[in-house]
ZADO-71650 format. One line per 8 residues: number of its first residue (from 1); their letters; for each residue x, y, z of C-alpha. Coordinates in nm, 2 decimals. Last residue first. Layout:
% residues N
NUM) A) X,Y,Z ~ ... .
//
This chain:
% residues 98
98) QPMEEETR) -5.22,-1.93,0.17 ~ -5.07,-1.57,0.13 ~ -5.25,-1.33,0.34 ~ -5.44,-1.07,0.13 ~ -5.84,-1.20,0.21 ~ -5.69,-1.16,0.58 ~ -5.60,-0.82,0.60 ~ -5.24,-0.78,0.60 .
90) PSSTSGHV) -5.07,-0.44,0.82 ~ -4.84,-0.27,0.72 ~ -4.46,-0.26,0.81 ~ -4.39,-0.60,0.71 ~ -4.13,-0.88,0.96 ~ -4.32,-0.86,1.24 ~ -4.62,-0.97,1.10 ~ -4.98,-0.79,1.22 .
82) SIGSREVA) -5.25,-1.04,1.11 ~ -5.61,-0.83,1.01 ~ -5.96,-1.00,1.08 ~ -6.03,-0.84,1.43 ~ -5.65,-0.96,1.52 ~ -5.47,-1.23,1.46 ~ -5.12,-1.23,1.53 ~ -4.85,-1.39,1.28 .
74) EPHVSPPP) -4.57,-1.60,1.37 ~ -4.31,-1.43,1.34 ~ -4.24,-1.32,1.61 ~ -3.85,-1.09,1.54 ~ -3.75,-0.97,1.99 ~ -3.43,-0.76,1.94 ~ -3.17,-0.91,2.06 ~ -3.03,-0.92,2.45 .
66) VARASQAL) -2.74,-0.68,2.53 ~ -2.48,-0.94,2.75 ~ -2.31,-1.08,2.45 ~ -2.22,-0.76,2.42 ~ -2.06,-0.71,2.74 ~ -1.97,-1.07,2.74 ~ -1.72,-0.99,2.37 ~ -1.60,-0.63,2.48 .
58) RSVEAWDG) -1.48,-0.86,2.85 ~ -1.29,-1.08,2.66 ~ -1.12,-0.78,2.45 ~ -1.12,-0.62,2.74 ~ -0.82,-0.91,2.91 ~ -0.68,-0.91,2.58 ~ -0.53,-0.63,2.61 ~ -0.31,-0.68,2.30 .
50) KMMAEKKK) -0.27,-0.30,2.24 ~ -0.40,-0.41,1.83 ~ -0.67,-0.63,2.05 ~ -0.83,-0.36,2.28 ~ -0.88,-0.12,2.00 ~ -1.10,-0.39,1.74 ~ -1.31,-0.41,2.05 ~ -1.32,-0.05,2.20 .
42) RSWGKIQQ) -1.40,-0.04,1.74 ~ -1.70,-0.26,1.77 ~ -1.63,-0.56,1.64 ~ -1.82,-0.71,1.29 ~ -1.52,-0.64,1.13 ~ -1.35,-0.91,1.33 ~ -1.50,-1.18,1.28 ~ -1.53,-1.14,0.86 .
34) ESALAEER) -1.10,-1.11,0.96 ~ -1.16,-1.41,1.16 ~ -1.26,-1.65,0.88 ~ -1.07,-1.48,0.65 ~ -0.75,-1.57,0.79 ~ -0.88,-1.99,0.87 ~ -0.97,-2.00,0.47 ~ -0.59,-1.87,0.40 .
26) TPFDQSFA) -0.53,-2.15,0.65 ~ -0.25,-2.24,0.89 ~ -0.32,-1.88,1.05 ~ -0.06,-1.62,1.10 ~ -0.18,-1.28,1.31 ~ -0.08,-0.92,1.24 ~ -0.22,-0.64,1.40 ~ -0.13,-0.23,1.39 .
18) LSLPRRKF) 0.02,-0.26,1.05 ~ 0.10,0.12,0.91 ~ 0.01,0.37,0.68 ~ 0.09,0.72,0.62 ~ -0.15,0.76,0.36 ~ -0.51,0.77,0.38 ~ -0.52,0.92,0.11 ~ -0.44,0.63,-0.12 .
10) TYCSPIAG) -0.54,0.35,0.09 ~ -0.88,0.43,-0.09 ~ -0.67,0.34,-0.47 ~ -0.64,0.63,-0.67 ~ -0.30,0.76,-0.74 ~ -0.23,0.39,-0.69 ~ -0.02,0.27,-0.40 ~ 0.38,0.24,-0.39 .
2) AH) 0.29,0.24,0.08 ~ 0.00,-0.02,0.03 .
//
């Protein structure tokens, strides 16, 4: 990236420095780890870059402590109208697919 082509993403963000590196036995494992890390919060990534694995673990636990939003796919029947959690507008029974 140091000799990047002027039109690439990293060119405007130079100078670049390597913040973290890890070896993996296979390319697939490396890509899986990259995808997992991309889903982490900024604070968790910063803790990883510092090598603060206790903080990474704490942040992982606090993320799990937050319950996921409730999604109830089953229909709620009220006076001929079915409201589904996955739609933004109610449907009448006639409009419901069989």
